[in-house]
C-alpha positions in Angstrom: -19.9 -6.2 54.2 -22.5 -8.5 52.6 -21.8 -11.0 49.8 -23.9 -9.1 47.3 -22.1 -5.8 48.1 -18.8 -7.4 47.1 -20.1 -8.4 43.7 -20.8 -4.7 42.7 -18.0 -3.3 40.5 -16.9 0.3 40.5 -18.7 0.9 37.1 -21.9 -0.4 38.6 -21.5 1.9 41.6 -21.0 4.9 39.4 -23.9 3.8 37.2 -26.1 3.6 40.3 -25.0 7.0 41.5 -25.8 8.5 38.1 -29.2 6.9 38.1 -30.1 8.3 41.5 -28.9 11.8 40.6 -30.9 11.8 37.4 -34.0 10.6 39.2 -33.6 13.3 41.9 -33.1 16.0 39.3 -36.1 14.9 37.3 -38.3 15.0 40.4 -36.9 18.4 41.4 -37.5 19.7 37.8 -41.1 18.5 37.6 -42.1 19.6 41.1 -40.5 23.0 40.6 -42.0 23.5 37.1 -45.6 22.7 38.3 -45.4 23.9 41.9 -42.8 26.7 42.0 -44.3 28.3 45.1 -42.2 26.0 47.4 -39.1 28.1 46.3 -40.9 31.3 47.0 -42.0 30.0 50.5 -38.4 29.2 51.3 -37.3 32.7 50.3 -35.1 31.5 47.4 -37.2 33.4 44.8 -39.4 36.5 44.7 -42.3 35.1 42.6 -43.4 31.8 41.0 -43.3 33.1 37.4 -39.5 33.9 37.8 -38.9 30.4 39.1 -40.8 28.8 36.1 -38.9 31.0 33.7 -35.5 29.9 35.0 -36.5 26.2 35.4 -37.2 26.2 31.6 -34.5 28.6 30.5 -31.6 26.8 32.1 -32.1 23.4 30.4 -32.9 25.0 27.1 -29.7 27.1 27.4 -27.6 24.0 28.3 -29.1 22.0 25.4 -28.4 24.8 23.0 -24.8 25.1 24.1 -24.4 21.3 23.9 -25.7 21.2 20.3 -23.5 24.2 19.3 -20.5 22.4 20.8 -21.2 19.2 18.8 -21.7 21.3 15.6 -18.4 23.1 16.3 -16.6 19.8 16.9 -17.9 18.4 13.6 -16.9 21.6 11.7 -13.4 21.5 13.3 -13.0 17.9 12.3 -14.0 18.5 8.8 -11.8 21.6 8.4 -8.7 19.9 9.7 -9.0 16.5 8.0 -7.2 16.3 4.7 -9.4 15.3 1.7 -9.2 11.7 0.5 -7.4 10.7 -2.6 -9.6 10.5 -5.8 -10.8 6.9 -6.5 -9.0 7.0 -9.9 -5.6 7.6 -8.2 -6.2 4.8 -5.7 -7.1 2.4 -8.5 -4.1 3.4 -10.5 -1.8 2.7 -7.5 -3.3 -0.7 -6.9 -2.9 -1.7 -10.5 0.8 -0.6 -10.5 1.4 -2.6 -7.3 -0.2 -5.7 -8.9 2.0 -5.3 -12.0 5.2 -5.0 -9.9 4.2 -8.2 -8.0 3.6 -10.0 -11.2 6.9 -8.8 -12.6 8.7 -10.1 -9.5 7.1 -13.5 -9.8 8.0 -13.8 -13.6 11.7 -12.8 -13.3 14.0 -15.8 -13.5 16.3 -16.4 -10.5 19.7 -14.7 -10.7 22.8 -16.9 -10.9 23.4 -16.3 -7.2 19.9 -17.6 -6.4 20.1 -20.7 -8.6 22.3 -22.8 -6.4 20.0 -22.0 -3.4 17.0 -23.1 -5.4 18.7 -26.3 -6.6 19.8 -27.1 -3.0 16.2 -26.7 -1.9 15.0 -29.1 -4.6 17.7 -31.7 -3.6 16.8 -31.5 0.1 13.2 -32.2 -0.8 14.1 -35.4 -2.6 
């Protein structure tokens, strides 16, 4: 194996494969759309107009189904997600939490906490 081949990761290999398949499909599509008689010559279709119809109809159908799937997914997500709280309720909760925190900071230490606080002050000196 060559040195450059070892440097290609699995993701790069898959990306290269996807690239090649897409280019091949694009060439197949364009050639078949504008020169459908090759399929008739091989016996895969009865006439060129049928080939042209299906070469347009299949991608349109797939695109339509894909768009409908995305729309259904968005609808499902919206239908199953609970509504958010009103802004007023969120603001009220935040204000209550701030008041509780301020009240905790302002309360004097209980008698059990005072010796601990004085010991801390003594250790600092």
